[in-house]
C-alpha positions as MATLAB code, in Angstrom:
seq = 'MSDAPTKTQRKFDTIVKALGTNPSVTLGSSKKGFGASALQINNKIFAMVSSKGDFVVKLPKGAR';
ca = [
      26.479   20.490  -24.598;
      26.728   18.085  -21.458;
      25.952   14.475  -21.578;
      25.391   14.369  -17.669;
      21.779   12.945  -17.112;
      19.155   15.671  -16.056;
      17.385   15.422  -12.777;
      14.198   14.039  -14.521;
      16.255   11.550  -16.560;
      17.993   10.051  -13.029;
      14.483    9.833  -11.595;
      13.005    8.072  -14.758;
      16.226    6.023  -14.642;
      15.092    4.819  -10.648;
      11.397    4.058  -11.821;
      12.833    1.850  -14.773;
      14.982    0.146  -12.355;
      12.108   -0.245  -10.014;
       9.900   -1.684  -12.661;
      12.812   -3.723  -14.071;
      11.731   -7.044  -12.278;
       8.232   -6.883  -13.809;
       8.095   -9.041  -16.927;
       5.287   -7.292  -18.363;
       7.351   -4.066  -18.525;
       9.751   -3.295  -21.294;
      12.053   -0.597  -21.909;
      12.263    0.828  -25.321;
      11.092   -0.615  -28.660;
      13.160   -1.623  -31.556;
      12.472    1.766  -33.154;
      14.422    4.663  -33.357;
      13.113    8.039  -32.158;
       9.890    8.598  -30.390;
       9.523    5.643  -27.810;
      13.054    4.194  -27.975;
      13.614    4.847  -24.139;
       9.954    4.711  -22.982;
       8.485    2.132  -20.506;
       5.835    0.003  -22.286;
       3.206   -2.707  -21.201;
       1.509   -4.678  -23.937;
       3.805   -2.679  -26.426;
       2.037    0.605  -25.208;
       3.801    3.406  -23.840;
       2.926    4.543  -20.364;
       5.927    6.631  -19.038;
       8.784    8.381  -20.901;
      11.075   11.376  -20.919;
      10.009   13.677  -23.664;
      12.503   15.306  -25.855;
      12.020   18.631  -23.843;
      13.181   16.863  -20.854;
       9.794   16.386  -19.228;
       8.565   13.327  -17.518;
       5.368   11.961  -19.123;
       2.914    9.463  -17.761;
      -0.239    7.935  -19.482;
      -2.850    7.297  -16.941;
      -5.765    5.110  -17.156;
      -9.251    6.319  -18.247;
     -10.763    7.951  -15.297;
      -7.707    8.566  -13.316;
      -8.044   12.432  -13.562;
];
């Protein structure tokens, strides 16, 4: 199995880098497992790469 980042992971890394200067946004949590490498704001996950390799984003209410 390759340790090379997937296309999805590389795109997520680009988003992490772009939001990295925002002091309200944090990457990961002190926990292991779920959310360990997710983007968070106010300790709530809003973007992550799932264990299946999918890019997941939580949209605000009414944004459908």
